LUMSEKOL-587140 format. One record per residue: residue number from 0; residue in three letters; x, y, z of N, C-alpha, C, O in turn. Coordinates in nm, 4 decimals, padded with zeros to 6 digits. Layout:
 resi resn    neast   nnorth      nup   caeast  canorth     caup    ceast   cnorth      cup    oeast   onorth      oup
  NUM  ALA        X        Y        Z        X        Y        Z        X        Y        Z        X        Y        Z
...
***
This chain:
 resi resn    neast   nnorth      nup   caeast  canorth     caup    ceast   cnorth      cup    oeast   onorth      oup
    0  MET  00.0653 -00.1231  00.0158 -00.0262 -00.0079  00.0016  00.1047  00.1501 -00.0044  00.2180  00.1760  00.0362
    1  LYS  00.0248  00.1979 -00.0603  00.1255  00.3417 -00.0762  00.1192  00.4316  00.0331  00.0118  00.4672  00.0816
    2  THR  00.2326  00.4709  00.0750  00.1797  00.5993  00.1839  00.1600  00.7095  00.1423  00.1587  00.7381  00.0226
    3  PHE  00.1413  00.7899  00.2377  00.0811  00.9306  00.2313  00.1520  01.0384  00.1491  00.1011  01.1238  00.0766
    4  HIS  00.2815  01.0154  00.1767  00.3721  01.0798  00.1099  00.4062  01.0510 -00.0347  00.4646  01.1328 -00.1058
    5  ALA  00.3594  00.9071 -00.0835  00.4206  00.8564 -00.2270  00.2766  00.9117 -00.3178  00.2708  00.9293 -00.4395
    6  ILE  00.1695  00.9312 -00.2193  00.0409  00.9641 -00.2923  00.0664  01.1435 -00.3116  00.0721  01.2067 -00.4170
    7  SER  00.0768  01.1865 -00.1908  00.0971  01.3212 -00.2025  00.1931  01.3736 -00.3075  00.1626  01.4702 -00.3775
    8  THR  00.3099  01.3098 -00.3191  00.4185  01.3136 -00.4276  00.3590  01.3233 -00.5689  00.3732  01.4143 -00.6506
    9  ALA  00.2929  01.2150 -00.5789  00.2063  01.1645 -00.7096  00.1306  01.2998 -00.7427  00.1386  01.3597 -00.8499
   10  PHE  00.0571  01.3370 -00.6344 -00.0572  01.4369 -00.7096  00.0001  01.5646 -00.7086 -00.0468  01.6398 -00.7940
   11  TRP  00.0970  01.6162 -00.6296  00.1538  01.7464 -00.6970  00.2415  01.7353 -00.8014  00.2388  01.8391 -00.8676
   12  ASN  00.3311  01.6409 -00.8521  00.3515  01.5985 -00.9870  00.2756  01.6397 -01.0554  00.3020  01.7495 -01.1044
   13  LYS  00.1552  01.5788 -01.0899  00.0646  01.5931 -01.1690 -00.0285  01.7662 -01.1903 -00.0825  01.8145 -01.2898
   14  VAL -00.0154  01.8105 -01.0726 -00.0417  01.9199 -01.0703  00.0394  02.0054 -01.1217 -00.0081  02.0979 -01.1875
   15  LEU  00.1606  01.9955 -01.1060  00.2411  02.0894 -01.1436  00.2625  02.0505 -01.3025  00.3716  02.0865 -01.3467
   16  LYS  00.2006  02.0021 -01.3684  00.2006  01.9599 -01.5165  00.0983  02.0018 -01.5895  00.0809  01.9638 -01.7052
   17  ILE  00.0274  02.0774 -01.5333 -00.1232  02.1389 -01.5624 -00.0603  02.2387 -01.6599 -00.0631  02.2069 -01.7788
   18  PRO  00.0061  02.3755 -01.6197  00.0383  02.4842 -01.6961  00.1169  02.4035 -01.8480  00.0965  02.4562 -01.9574
   19  ASN  00.1930  02.2921 -01.8393  00.2638  02.2298 -01.9381  00.1506  02.1665 -02.0201  00.1859  02.1558 -02.1375
   20  VAL  00.0237  02.1199 -01.9974 -00.0546  02.0491 -02.0784 -00.1360  02.1547 -02.1443 -00.1380  02.1567 -02.2674
   21  LEU -00.2173  02.2609 -02.0621 -00.2866  02.3900 -02.1383 -00.1620  02.4353 -02.2076 -00.2026  02.4511 -02.3227
   22  ALA -00.0313  02.4667 -02.2071  00.0157  02.5170 -02.3193  00.0562  02.4417 -02.4559  00.0860  02.5119 -02.5525
   23  ILE  00.0585  02.2992 -02.4676  00.0612  02.1960 -02.5192 -00.0905  02.2684 -02.6182 -00.0964  02.3187 -02.7304
   24  GLY -00.1764  02.2471 -02.5322 -00.3128  02.2691 -02.6058 -00.3254  02.3609 -02.6864 -00.3659  02.3546 -02.8024
   25  ALA -00.2798  02.4780 -02.6084 -00.2458  02.6122 -02.6952 -00.1665  02.6360 -02.8361 -00.1690  02.7359 -02.9079
   26  ILE -00.1057  02.5313 -02.8511  00.0160  02.5075 -02.9395 -00.0785  02.4397 -03.0751 -00.0971  02.4876 -03.1869
   27  PHE -00.1331  02.2965 -03.0088 -00.2268  02.2710 -03.0900 -00.3604  02.3110 -03.1499 -00.4263  02.2529 -03.2360
   28  ILE -00.3825  02.4116 -03.0914 -00.4596  02.4982 -03.1442 -00.4399  02.6038 -03.2376 -00.5142  02.6455 -03.3265
   29  TYR -00.3054  02.6459 -03.1947 -00.2507  02.7327 -03.3047 -00.2165  02.6682 -03.4100 -00.2703  02.7104 -03.5123
   30  GLN -00.1339  02.5653 -03.4251 -00.0964  02.4507 -03.5483 -00.1991  02.4297 -03.6415 -00.1886  02.4374 -03.7639
   31  ASN -00.3288  02.3946 -03.5563 -00.4447  02.3594 -03.6415 -00.5650  02.4808 -03.7019 -00.6267  02.4753 -03.8083
   32  LEU -00.5716  02.5753 -03.6074 -00.6481  02.6696 -03.6595 -00.6296  02.8120 -03.7149 -00.7038  02.8768 -03.7887
   33  ILE -00.4910  02.8490 -03.6506 -00.4296  02.9599 -03.6626 -00.3478  02.9496 -03.8033 -00.3792  03.0038 -03.9093
   34  SER -00.2471  02.8755 -03.7807 -00.1234  02.8601 -03.8558 -00.1680  02.8658 -04.0152 -00.1324  02.9491 -04.0985
   35  PRO -00.2626  02.7448 -04.0344 -00.2799  02.7089 -04.1834 -00.3439  02.8178 -04.2686 -00.3733  02.8026 -04.3872
   36  PHE -00.3630  02.9308 -04.1966 -00.4033  03.0669 -04.3036 -00.3155  03.1582 -04.2800 -00.3679  03.2696 -04.2825
   37  TYR -00.1947  03.1604 -04.2562 -00.1172  03.2375 -04.2893 -00.0394  03.2098 -04.4130 -00.0013  03.0970 -04.4443
   38  THR -00.0105  03.3535 -04.5048  00.0395  03.3478 -04.6196  00.1608  03.2457 -04.6130  00.1760  03.1395 -04.6733
   39  ARG  00.2322  03.3019 -04.5333  00.3807  03.2388 -04.4991  00.3959  03.0958 -04.4397  00.4388  03.0722 -04.3267
   40  ASN  00.3510  02.9939 -04.5403  00.3345  02.8728 -04.4647  00.4741  02.7805 -04.4361  00.4755  02.6599 -04.4609
   41  HIS  00.5547  02.8302 -04.3981  00.6937  02.7741 -04.3838  00.7841  02.8151 -04.2705  00.7686  02.9350 -04.2476
   42  CYS  00.8628  02.7650 -04.2004  00.9521  02.8202 -04.0867  01.0719  02.7798 -04.1656  01.0757  02.7051 -04.2633
   43  ILE  01.1641  02.8393 -04.1090  01.3282  02.8463 -04.1319  01.3929  02.7489 -04.0811  01.5019  02.7059 -04.1188
   44  PHE  01.3128  02.7031 -03.9747  01.3965  02.6126 -03.8985  01.3249  02.4970 -03.8944  01.2025  02.5096 -03.8981
   45  TYR  01.3876  02.3473 -03.8852  01.3248  02.2680 -03.8796  01.3777  02.1590 -03.7485  01.4894  02.1088 -03.7366
   46  PRO  01.2510  02.1415 -03.6521  01.1547  02.1167 -03.6621  01.0912  02.2988 -03.6277  01.1555  02.3927 -03.5806
   47  THR  00.9537  02.2950 -03.6705  00.9073  02.4499 -03.6635  00.8991  02.4912 -03.5269  00.8907  02.4120 -03.4330
   48  CYS  00.9021  02.6357 -03.5148  00.8977  02.6777 -03.4044  00.7702  02.6360 -03.2939  00.7720  02.6521 -03.1719
   49  SER  00.6741  02.5849 -03.3671  00.5293  02.5413 -03.2891  00.5762  02.3760 -03.2153  00.5407  02.3239 -03.1096
   50  GLN  00.6608  02.3324 -03.3147  00.6959  02.1597 -03.2887  00.7863  02.1730 -03.1847  00.7709  02.0930 -03.0924
   51  TYR  00.8888  02.2637 -03.1742  00.9853  02.2791 -03.0833  00.9248  02.3196 -02.9415  00.9605  02.2645 -02.8373
   52  ALA  00.8267  02.4246 -02.9479  00.7746  02.4142 -02.8212  00.7003  02.3486 -02.7606  00.6798  02.3565 -02.6395
   53  ALA  00.6444  02.2666 -02.8460  00.5573  02.1410 -02.7912  00.6009  02.0627 -02.7261  00.5489  02.0228 -02.6219
   54  GLU  00.7385  02.0114 -02.7880  00.8483  01.8985 -02.7061  00.9256  01.9642 -02.6218  00.9835  01.9034 -02.5319
   55  CYS  00.9405  02.1234 -02.6410  00.9961  02.1798 -02.4900  00.9187  02.1380 -02.3861  00.9645  02.0811 -02.2870
   56  PHE  00.7706  02.1706 -02.4085  00.6664  02.1724 -02.2935  00.6382  02.0472 -02.2352  00.5799  02.0364 -02.1274
   57  ARG  00.6939  01.9132 -02.3310  00.7019  01.7846 -02.2867  00.7981  01.7433 -02.2050  00.7859  01.6527 -02.1225
   58  LYS  00.9023  01.8126 -02.2269  01.0058  01.7741 -02.1769  01.0458  01.8400 -02.0379  01.0640  01.7815 -01.9312
   59  TYR  01.0539  01.9608 -02.0620  01.1076  02.0401 -01.9707  00.9882  02.1044 -01.8556  00.8687  02.1034 -01.8852
   60  THR  01.0361  02.1575 -01.7267  00.9238  02.2711 -01.6716  00.8814  02.3486 -01.7271  00.9312  02.4060 -01.8239
   61  PHE  00.7387  02.3743 -01.6572  00.6901  02.5087 -01.7256  00.8086  02.6310 -01.7631  00.8460  02.6713 -01.8732
   62  TRP  00.8328  02.6545 -01.6825  00.9469  02.7964 -01.6859  01.0490  02.7843 -01.7787  01.0874  02.8841 -01.8396
   63  GLU  01.1080  02.6530 -01.8013  01.2090  02.6446 -01.8732  01.1840  02.5865 -02.0407  01.2626  02.5654 -02.1330
   64  ALA  01.1029  02.5794 -02.0331  01.0341  02.5262 -02.1738  00.9722  02.7023 -02.2427  00.9783  02.7555 -02.3536
   65  LEU  00.9141  02.7456 -02.1035  00.8295  02.8982 -02.1957  00.9918  02.9867 -02.2483  00.9834  03.0320 -02.3625
   66  ARG  01.1183  03.0103 -02.1828  01.2292  03.0380 -02.1832  01.2868  02.9925 -02.3113  01.3218  03.0702 -02.4001
   67  LYS  01.2964  02.8517 -02.3185  01.3520  02.7775 -02.4533  01.2294  02.8452 -02.5798  01.2458  02.9135 -02.6809
   68  SER  01.1679  02.8157 -02.5466  01.0374  02.8180 -02.6906  01.0579  03.0030 -02.7078  01.0789  03.0495 -02.8199
   69  THR  01.0503  03.0798 -02.6045  01.0770  03.2174 -02.6539  01.2314  03.2722 -02.7096  01.2413  03.3613 -02.7939
   70  ASP  01.3270  03.2159 -02.6589  01.4423  03.2313 -02.7249  01.4231  03.1906 -02.8830  01.4275  03.2688 -02.9780
   71  ARG  01.4002  03.0460 -02.8878  01.3564  02.9794 -03.0352  01.2914  03.1082 -03.1276  01.3350  03.1667 -03.2267
   72  ILE  01.1851  03.1217 -03.0593  01.0843  03.2007 -03.1555  01.1509  03.3742 -03.1909  01.1296  03.4325 -03.2971
   73  ARG  01.2264  03.4280 -03.0831  01.3074  03.5285 -03.0950  01.4226  03.5388 -03.2300  01.4694  03.6280 -03.3007
   74  ARG  01.4348  03.3890 -03.2161  01.5895  03.3843 -03.3350  01.4834  03.3651 -03.4953  01.5366  03.3961 -03.6019
   75  CYS  01.3486  03.3174 -03.4943  01.2807  03.2743 -03.6070  01.2430  03.4337 -03.7122  01.1306  03.4837 -03.7168
   76  HIS  01.3544  03.4842 -03.7803  01.3216  03.5675 -03.8650  01.4148  03.5541 -03.9557  01.5148  03.4828 -03.9471
   77  SER  01.3601  03.6730 -04.1087  01.4222  03.5988 -04.2338  01.5363  03.6456 -04.2462  01.5994  03.6157 -04.3476
   78  GLY  01.6051  03.7468 -04.1302  01.7499  03.7306 -04.1506  01.8746  03.6049 -04.0888  01.9966  03.6007 -04.0734
   79  ASN  01.7575  03.5146 -04.0678  01.8602  03.3970 -04.0059  01.8468  03.2962 -04.1308  01.7608  03.2988 -04.2189
   80  GLU  01.9257  03.2308 -04.1194  01.9543  03.1579 -04.2546  01.8630  02.9901 -04.1809  01.8637  02.9377 -04.0695
   81  PRO  01.8002  02.9580 -04.3045  01.7358  02.7944 -04.2553  01.8519  02.7010 -04.2101  01.9724  02.7009 -04.2354
   82  ARG  01.7735  02.6231 -04.1355  01.8727  02.5271 -04.0829  01.7793  02.4099 -03.9586  01.6670  02.4240 -03.9103
   83  VAL  01.8504  02.3326 -03.9446  01.8008  02.2424 -03.8617  01.8543  02.2846 -03.7066  01.9752  02.2927 -03.6845
   84  ASP  01.7612  02.3089 -03.6091  01.7794  02.4002 -03.4789  01.7295  02.2660 -03.4210  01.6194  02.2143 -03.4401
   85  LEU  01.8531  02.2103 -03.3312  01.7956  02.1084 -03.1847  01.8491  02.1873 -03.0409  01.8524  02.1333 -02.9304
   86  SER  01.8869  02.3180 -03.0688  01.9360  02.3643 -02.9296  01.8041  02.3939 -02.8151  01.8291  02.4313 -02.7005
***
């Protein structure tokens, strides 16, 4: 039988993932409802910025994923060369 501490830890681990799940949901909505209507339908990076952001939110804590995603989006402009970016 699980101890109270183990149950409590599991509960809080799930609660802490809620912002990440919401961010992934927002990215999914963007990819499927907003992005298809842009005239510029390609990203200079592979994977695309939204794919990269979704992966960050799956892999890292919310604040670290937000920082990595924001840094990536700031680098995504026409002055940069197209490339595979896995940073």
